[in-house]
N, C-alpha and C positions, 0 to 999 in steps of 0.2 A: 701249379706250385703253391705251397702254403704261403699265406700272406706273411710278409716280413714282420718280425717282432720289434725290430728297430729300423728306422730309415731316416736318412737326411737327404733332402733334395735342394741343391743349389743354395746352401746355407752360407751366409756371410756374417762376420762379426768383427767390428773394429772397436778398439778402446780409445784410439786417437783418430781424428779426422784424416781419412785417406790412407790409414795404415791398418790393413786387415790382418787379424791374427787367424781368422778362418776365412778362406777364400774360395767361394763357389764349391763347397764340399758336398759331395753326394756319395752315398753308399747304403747298403741294406744288409741286415743280419737276420738269418732264419732262426727259429726257435731251436734250442738245443745245441747251437754252434758255440765253439770257443773261438773267439776272434781276437787276434793280436793287432792292436793299433800301434804301429812302430814308427819311430823317428827320433831324431836327436832332441836334447833338451831345448825347449822353446819352439818345437814344431807345431804345437797346438793341441797336443793330446789331452792335457788337463782341461783346457777350454772346451774341447769337444764333449768330455764327460759332463762338465757343468751345464752345457747347453742341453744335453740329453736328459738331464735331471731337473731342468727348469730353474736352476740356480742363476743362470744367465739367460737372457733372451736374445734371439738372433736379430740382426738388422734386416735380413731378408732371407727368404727360403722357407721350407716346411720341414717339420720334425714330427715323427711319430714314434712313441715308445709304448709297447703293449697295447696299441690301439688308441692311445690318447696323445693329445698335443701338450707337451710340457708347459707351454705358455698359458694356455687356458685351463688346463686340468692337471697342474703340477702335483696336487695332493694325490690324485689317482695314480699318477706315475710313481710317486714315492712309496705308495702302498705296495707296489709290485716290484720295487727295485731295492737292492741293498748296495751300499757304496762303501768302499774302503779307500780312503785317501792316504797320502804319505804320513800325515799326522795322526790319523785314526779318530780324532775328535773326542778323546776320552777326558773325563774329569779326574785329574791326578790326586786330588784331595779325598776322593771317594774310593771305596773298595771296589774290587772287580765285580763282586755280586751286586753291589748297589748301583754301579754303572749300568749293568745289564737290566736290572729291575727298573731303573729310571727310564731308559730308552724303550723298554718293553711297554711301559705305560704310555709313552708318546705314540708308539706304533699301534696301541690298542690290542696287544697280544692277550689272547683269552686266558691262558694259564701262565702268567709271567714267572712265577717261582719255579714251576716244573721246567719251563723252557730255558730259563737262565741256568738252572742246575744241570740240565742235559748238555748244554753247550759248553759250560765250564768243564764238565767231565770229558767231553769229546776232544777239547783242545788242551787237555792236560793241565787245567788250571784249578781243579777242584780244591787242592790243598792250599792254593793261594787265594781262594775266593774272598776271604775276609781281610786280605792285605790291601793297603792303599796302592793304587796304580802308580803313584809317583815312585814307589820302590821297585817297580818292575824293570826287567831288562828290555831292550828293544824287541827281542824275539817274543817275549811274553805280551808286550803291548800289541804287537802285530797279530798274535793269536786272539787276543781279546777283541781287537778291532774287527777281525773276521767274524767272531762270535756275535758281536753287536750287529754287523751287517746282515746276519742270518736270523736274527731274532724273530722276524715276522714271516719266515719261510718265503723269501722273494723268488720270483721266477726269473729274474735277471740280476746278475751280480756284476757291478762295475768295480774294477780294481785299478787303482792308479799307482804305478810303481810299487807293487805289494811287497817286493823283497828288499827294498832299500833298507840298509842297516842290518840286515840279517847275515849270519855266517853261512857258509855253504850248506851245512847240515840243516839249518833252519829254513833256508831257501828251498831245499829239496823237499822237506816235510810239508811246507806250505803249498808248493806247487802240486805235490801228490794229492793233497786234500782237495785242491781245486779240481783236479782231474776226476776224483772220486765223486764230488758233488755233481759234476756234469754227467758222469756215467750212470750214477745211481738214481738221480732225481731229475735229470735232463734240464738242469739249471743252465740258462744261457749265460756265458761268461764273456765279458767285454774287458779285455786286459790291456792297459796302456803301459808301455815300457820302452826304454832305450836299450835294454839287455836282450838282444835278439836271440842269443844262444839258449836262453832260458825257456823260450816259448816254441822253439823250432819243433821239438819232438811231440808236443801235444796240441798245438794250435791247429784248428781245422782250416782256417783261412787267415790271411794277413792283409792289413791295410797299411801301406807305406805313405806317410805324410811328411811334408816339409813346408814350412812357412804357411801352414794352414791349408795347403793344397794336397789333393790326392795324387800321388805320383803313380801308384800301381796297386793292384789288388789281385788276390788269387790264392789257391792252395799251393803247397810246396812243389808238387809235381808240375803244375802249370808254370810256376815261376822259374823252376829249374829248366824246363824245356825251352822257355822263351829267352832266358838271359844267360844260361850257362851252356851255350851250344857246343863249346869245346870243353874237354876235360884234361886235367893234369894228373898223370899216373906216376906215383913214386914206387919204384921197384927196388927191393933189397936183394941183390944177387949173391952176395957173399964172395964174389970174385971181382977183380978189377977189370971188368968188361969195358971195352972202349965205347961201345955203342954203334960203331961203324957197321956192324953186321946186320943192323935192322933197317934196311932200306925202306923208305916209305913211312917210317915212324920217327919223326923229328925228336932228337935228344936235346932238351933245352937246358939241362943242368947235369953235371957229373960230380960225384964225390966218391972216394974209395968205398966200393961195395954198394953204391947206390946210383941209380939213373932216374932221371925225370923225363917223361915223354909228354908231348902235347898231342892229343888225339881228337878226332872229329866227333866221336861219340863213344858210348859204353860198348857198342856192338863190336868195336875193333880190339877190345881188351883181350879176348881169348886168343886171337890170332897173334898178337904181339907176344903174349906170354908163351905161346907155343914156340915162337922163334927164339926167345931167350932161353927157354928150357933145352933147346937143342945144343946150346953151347955152355950153359952155366946153370947152377941151381937157383931157384927162386925161393926166398925165405918169407917174403911178404910182398904184397902189392896193394897199395892204398890209393884210392881216388881222393885227391886233395882239393880243398876249397869248395866242397859242395855243401854250403851252409847258407843260412839266411843272411849272414853278414856279407858274404861275397856277393849274393844276389842284390842286396841293398846298394852296395857300391856300384854294381853294374847298372842298376836302375838309375841312380843319381847321374852316372856318367852319360847315359843315353837320353835322359829326360831333361837335362839342363840345357 
């Protein structure tokens, strides 16, 4: 297997004596993966990103990012990584163009004017290039923040709650661009969020953390198989079927025209639908609760 591009091994970090915000945390990320680090506010997501970028130093454990230790080679790590925090770290009294040129110089970008112009255009900010950032909407600032993070063509992109403050349309556009970056340029994406539904469809793997501890990790199929062993099927029949006809398939809820069943696995769905169709039409059948949010609460329930 290819060597991990990001790894943490038994990392601890405390801001107050005896109170760890990161507790024996270990995980690895392969090049080209989109990883969602998920958990409630205060779980340690932002602290993890700061440790990986050498902004904070661990009290114990080992960290490697793009082959470098962020403690002893923080500059090398930052050359290879882009970071978007909730605030984006922009200078509001400067124009969008001047912000990018300023940071391009810090990064040592070879052709700063060309790169700034390209990114402003890509993120739909070309017409606002000479406007002060303080006049921008939240969505425009987020787009400019991503452009800033990409100035030096990083191989790893760290995103900390990237859609905070965005409307649904802005969130979708930003997440689509993240997917495109990963697909076209194989940029490794490390995305911290408490909004589980946003990353479910495009994250390759997920790390669930709470109080700085890793509760569980895996891709969706692995997590689904491990924690959602039973399924709930909602069936719209169009008729007031009692449910008593379907022996062996427990009816857990009834409403006029609808039945809910608890099943052992997806494999039993065709047999159940066959039985229902023998006595009533079926207009829809939906497996409910098969999402990251449901998995998260199952993990918390079992791991606590």
